[in-house]
C-alpha positions as CSV (number, residue, x, y, z in Angstrom):
1,M,168.7,114.0,54.9
2,S,167.6,114.3,58.5
3,V,165.5,117.1,59.9
4,R,165.6,118.4,63.4
5,R,162.3,119.7,64.8
6,G,161.9,122.6,67.1
7,G,164.8,124.7,65.5
8,P,165.2,128.4,65.8
9,R,162.9,129.3,62.9
10,A,160.0,127.2,64.4
11,A,160.4,129.0,67.7
12,V,159.9,132.4,65.9
13,A,156.2,131.4,65.4
14,D,155.4,132.2,69.0
15,G,157.7,135.2,69.4
16,Y,154.9,137.8,69.7
17,R,152.9,135.6,72.1
18,R,155.9,134.8,74.2
19,T,157.0,138.4,74.4
20,V,153.6,139.6,75.8
21,E,152.9,136.6,77.9
22,R,156.3,136.6,79.7
23,G,155.5,136.3,83.4
24,G,152.4,134.1,82.9
25,G,148.9,134.6,81.6
26,S,148.0,136.6,78.5
27,P,148.8,140.2,79.3
28,W,148.2,141.3,75.7
29,L,144.7,140.0,75.8
30,W,144.0,141.6,79.2
31,L,145.5,144.8,78.1
32,R,143.1,145.0,75.2
33,V,140.1,144.1,77.3
34,A,141.1,146.7,79.9
35,L,141.5,149.3,77.1
36,V,138.0,148.6,75.8
37,G,136.6,148.7,79.3
38,F,138.2,152.0,80.1
39,V,137.0,153.6,76.9
40,L,133.4,152.4,77.7
41,A,133.7,153.8,81.2
42,W,135.1,157.1,79.8
43,I,132.1,157.4,77.4
44,L,129.4,156.2,79.7
45,G,130.8,157.0,83.1
46,P,131.0,160.2,85.3
47,I,132.0,163.4,83.7
48,E,134.8,163.6,86.3
49,L,136.6,160.8,84.5
50,R,136.5,162.7,81.2
51,N,137.9,165.8,82.9
52,A,140.6,164.0,84.7
53,V,142.0,161.7,82.0
54,P,142.5,162.8,78.4
55,V,141.5,159.6,76.5
56,L,144.1,160.4,73.7
57,A,146.9,159.7,76.3
58,V,145.4,156.3,77.0
59,F,145.4,155.4,73.3
60,L,149.0,156.5,72.9
61,V,150.1,154.4,75.9
62,A,148.2,151.3,74.5
63,L,149.7,151.9,71.0
64,G,153.2,152.2,72.6
65,L,152.7,148.8,74.3
66,E,151.7,147.2,71.1
67,V,154.8,148.5,69.4
68,H,156.9,147.3,72.3
69,F,155.4,143.8,72.0
70,L,156.0,143.8,68.3
71,V,159.6,145.0,68.5
72,G,160.3,142.5,71.3
73,A,159.0,139.6,69.1
74,L,160.9,140.6,66.0
75,R,164.2,141.3,67.8
76,G,163.9,138.3,70.2
77,V,166.5,135.5,69.6
78,P,164.9,132.1,70.4
79,G,167.0,129.7,72.3
80,R,168.6,126.8,70.4
81,S,166.8,123.5,70.7
82,P,168.9,121.1,72.8
83,D,170.4,118.1,71.1
84,R,168.8,115.0,72.7
85,T,170.9,112.4,70.8
86,P,173.7,110.5,72.6
87,Q,176.6,112.7,73.3
88,Q,180.3,111.8,72.6
89,I,180.9,110.9,76.3
90,D,177.9,108.5,76.2
91,R,179.2,107.0,73.0
92,D,182.6,106.5,74.5
93,R,181.3,105.0,77.8
94,Y,178.4,102.9,76.5
95,G,179.5,102.2,73.0
96,F,176.6,103.7,71.1
97,E,176.9,103.3,67.4
98,T,175.7,106.2,65.3
99,D,174.8,106.3,61.7
100,S,176.6,109.1,60.0
101,A,173.4,109.7,57.9
102,D,171.5,110.5,61.1
103,E,174.0,113.1,62.4
104,P,173.1,116.7,61.7
105,S,175.3,118.5,59.3
106,A,175.9,122.1,58.5
107,E,174.0,121.5,55.3
108,D,170.9,120.4,57.3
109,D,170.9,123.8,59.2
110,E,170.9,125.7,55.9
111,V,168.0,123.8,54.4
112,D,164.5,124.8,55.5
113,P,162.1,121.9,55.0
114,W,159.0,124.0,55.8
115,P,159.5,127.4,54.1
116,E,155.7,128.1,54.2
117,R,155.6,127.5,57.9
118,D,158.5,129.9,58.5
119,E,156.8,132.6,56.4
120,R,153.7,132.2,58.5
121,A,155.8,132.4,61.7
122,R,157.4,135.6,60.6
123,A,154.1,137.1,59.7
124,R,152.3,136.2,62.9
125,P,153.8,139.1,65.1
126,L,152.7,141.5,62.4
127,R,149.2,140.1,62.3
128,N,148.9,140.3,66.0
129,F,150.1,143.9,66.0
130,A,147.7,144.7,63.2
131,V,144.8,143.3,65.4
132,G,145.9,145.4,68.4
133,A,146.3,148.6,66.3
134,G,143.0,147.9,64.6
135,I,141.2,147.7,68.0
136,I,142.8,151.0,69.1
137,G,141.8,152.6,65.8
138,V,138.2,151.6,66.1
139,L,138.1,152.8,69.7
140,V,139.6,156.2,68.6
141,V,136.9,156.6,66.0
142,V,134.1,155.6,68.4
143,T,135.4,158.0,71.0
144,F,135.7,160.9,68.5
145,V,132.1,160.3,67.2
146,V,130.6,160.1,70.7
147,D,132.6,163.1,72.0
148,R,131.5,165.1,68.9
149,N,127.8,164.3,69.3
150,T,127.5,164.8,73.1
151,G,128.1,167.6,75.5
152,W,128.9,171.2,74.6
153,R,130.2,170.3,71.1
154,S,126.9,168.8,70.1
155,L,125.2,172.2,70.3
156,S,124.8,174.3,67.2
157,G,126.8,177.5,66.9
158,E,123.6,179.5,67.4
159,R,122.7,177.7,70.6
160,K,126.2,178.1,71.9
161,A,126.1,181.9,71.2
162,E,122.8,182.2,72.9
163,A,124.0,180.3,76.0
164,V,127.3,182.3,76.2
165,A,125.4,185.5,76.0
166,R,123.2,184.4,78.9
167,F,126.2,183.3,81.0
168,S,127.9,186.7,80.3
169,A,124.8,188.6,81.4
170,E,124.6,186.6,84.7
171,A,128.4,187.1,85.3
172,S,128.0,190.9,84.6
173,R,125.4,191.1,87.4
174,I,127.8,189.7,89.9
175,A,130.8,191.6,88.6
176,G,128.9,194.9,88.7
177,K,130.0,195.7,85.1
178,P,129.8,194.3,81.6
179,V,131.9,191.2,81.3
180,E,132.3,188.3,78.9
181,V,132.3,184.5,79.5
182,R,133.9,182.1,77.0
183,C,133.8,178.3,76.8
184,D,137.3,177.0,76.2
185,E,136.6,174.2,73.7
186,A,140.3,174.0,72.7
187,R,141.2,173.6,76.4
188,D,144.1,176.1,76.0
189,Y,143.4,177.8,79.4
190,V,141.3,175.5,81.6
191,G,140.7,171.8,82.0
192,A,142.3,168.7,83.4
193,V,145.8,169.8,82.4
194,Q,145.5,173.2,84.0
195,H,143.7,171.7,87.1
196,A,141.1,174.5,86.8
197,D,137.4,174.6,85.8
198,G,137.6,178.4,85.2
199,V,140.0,181.3,85.0
200,A,139.6,185.1,85.1
201,T,141.8,188.1,85.5
202,V,141.2,189.9,88.8
203,G,139.3,193.1,87.9
204,G,139.2,192.1,84.2
205,E,136.4,191.6,81.8
206,L,136.8,188.1,80.6
207,A,136.2,184.7,82.3
208,I,137.0,181.4,80.6
209,V,135.4,178.1,81.8
210,T,135.5,174.5,80.6
211,P,133.0,173.1,78.0
212,E,131.7,170.8,80.7
213,V,130.8,173.8,83.0
214,C,129.2,175.5,80.0
215,F,127.1,172.4,79.1
216,D,125.9,171.9,82.6
217,L,124.9,175.5,82.8
218,Y,123.2,175.2,79.4
219,R,121.2,172.1,80.5
220,L,120.0,174.0,83.6
221,A,119.1,177.3,81.9
222,F,117.8,176.0,78.5
223,A,116.7,172.4,79.1
224,D,115.6,172.6,82.8
225,E,117.9,169.6,83.6
226,V,119.7,169.3,86.9
227,A,122.7,166.9,87.2
228,G,123.1,167.0,90.9
229,S,126.4,168.2,92.2
230,R,127.7,168.8,88.7
231,T,125.0,171.5,88.3
232,G,126.0,173.0,91.7
233,R,129.6,172.9,90.7
234,A,128.9,174.7,87.4
235,V,126.9,177.4,89.1
236,A,129.7,177.9,91.7
237,V,132.4,178.1,89.1
238,L,130.5,180.8,87.1
239,A,129.9,182.8,90.3
240,H,133.5,182.3,91.4
241,E,135.0,183.7,88.2
242,S,132.5,186.5,88.3
243,W,133.7,187.6,91.7
244,H,137.3,187.7,90.3
245,L,136.1,190.0,87.6
246,H,134.5,192.1,90.3
247,G,138.0,192.6,91.8
248,E,138.3,190.0,94.5
249,A,141.7,188.3,94.4
250,D,141.8,186.0,97.4
251,E,140.7,182.6,96.4
252,S,139.2,181.6,99.7
253,V,137.2,184.8,100.0
254,T,136.1,184.5,96.4
255,E,134.8,181.0,96.9
256,C,132.8,182.1,100.0
257,Y,131.2,184.9,98.0
258,A,130.6,182.6,95.1
259,L,128.7,180.1,97.2
260,Q,126.4,182.8,98.5
261,S,125.9,184.4,95.1
262,G,125.4,181.0,93.6
263,V,122.0,180.7,95.4
264,E,120.6,183.7,93.5
265,L,122.4,182.7,90.4
266,G,121.0,179.2,90.5
267,R,117.5,180.6,90.9
268,R,117.9,182.9,87.9
269,L,119.0,180.0,85.8
270,G,116.0,177.9,86.8
271,L,116.5,176.3,90.2
272,G,114.0,176.5,92.9
273,D,115.1,178.4,96.1
274,G,115.4,175.2,98.2
275,R,117.3,173.3,95.5
276,A,119.6,176.2,94.9
277,R,120.5,176.5,98.6
278,Q,120.9,172.7,98.9
279,L,123.4,172.6,96.0
280,M,125.5,175.5,97.3
281,R,125.5,173.9,100.8
282,Q,126.7,170.7,99.2
283,Q,129.5,172.7,97.5
284,L,130.4,174.2,100.9
285,V,130.7,170.7,102.4
286,E,132.8,169.6,99.4
287,N,135.0,172.6,99.8
288,E,136.1,171.4,103.2
289,L,137.2,168.1,101.7
290,R,139.5,169.7,99.2
291,G,143.0,168.2,98.8
292,L,146.3,169.7,99.5
293,E,146.7,170.9,95.9
294,S,143.7,173.3,96.4
295,L,144.0,174.5,100.0
296,G,144.0,178.1,98.8
297,Y,140.3,177.6,97.8
298,R,139.2,176.3,101.1
299,V,137.0,178.7,102.9
300,G,137.9,179.9,106.4
301,P,135.9,180.2,109.7
302,D,134.6,183.7,108.7
303,C,132.6,182.1,105.9
304,R,129.4,181.5,107.9
305,G,126.1,183.1,108.7
306,G,126.8,186.3,110.6
307,G,130.5,186.1,109.9
308,V,132.7,188.7,108.4
309,L,132.2,187.3,104.9
310,D,128.4,187.0,105.1
311,L,127.0,189.1,102.2
312,D,123.6,189.4,103.8
313,P,123.8,189.1,107.6
314,A,120.0,189.8,107.9
315,R,119.0,186.5,106.4
316,T,118.7,183.5,108.7
317,T,120.1,180.9,106.2
318,F,123.6,180.4,104.9
319,P,124.5,180.3,102.2
């Protein structure tokens, strides 16, 4: 009985690898490396990355690609190995003699001389998929643990309640009436999906801000920690939503008022006068760089010292 090497079953062994490497290189390997790198950047990088990209979506995309690779490997039909023996035309022209025992038969195709090898070949795509899914699973667990033990979620219920009460008191001073501030841990109202750090009903009594804003305010008021522009942004957001509760509806005007009130608000939360003004001026500069999606928040020419929107024309500094 003759055996032909490189038949269809032998080619299945590399099905998963061929599927993901089509086009050159090892995309599956680089995909996993990129996934690990992104998760590390998401955990250790700037808070803006966490706010902009829900990490769960990244995991779902990665898992979908792994499934795609697996299905492609299992459904792929390997090409038939070419017959490199003399063909009939060669035999007729050059007189090749063939031994009937060497010619492949239908029976040869039905007999598998290496059953164990074929079992390993069929199992390889599943093993590779298991490795990819395992990496994703480990990263999900690590991300969950880190997210649970850092930021606003890491605080006890008592500390959160104390901080929210402080934020509500500060917002009430700007709004001119008792109001409440909540931190949207479930992200039902604010966050990356809603493209907003805070929301409030004009003239209402409730403002909702992201957990990141709450945590930056907490670090300032209770831990005396300043995180640069993040702290300035958190103070400006709280002041902005407080002015909405006061009754101001125009976003541009509200932002102008918020940057001015943010100086005093920052001082009450623990900033020095010079640092509070520096952070609000930085927010004013960043306001001018807003993209097209937030033009409504960009302050106008009246937002200046001595301008129509100046809350204290007697002072010499703005904001």
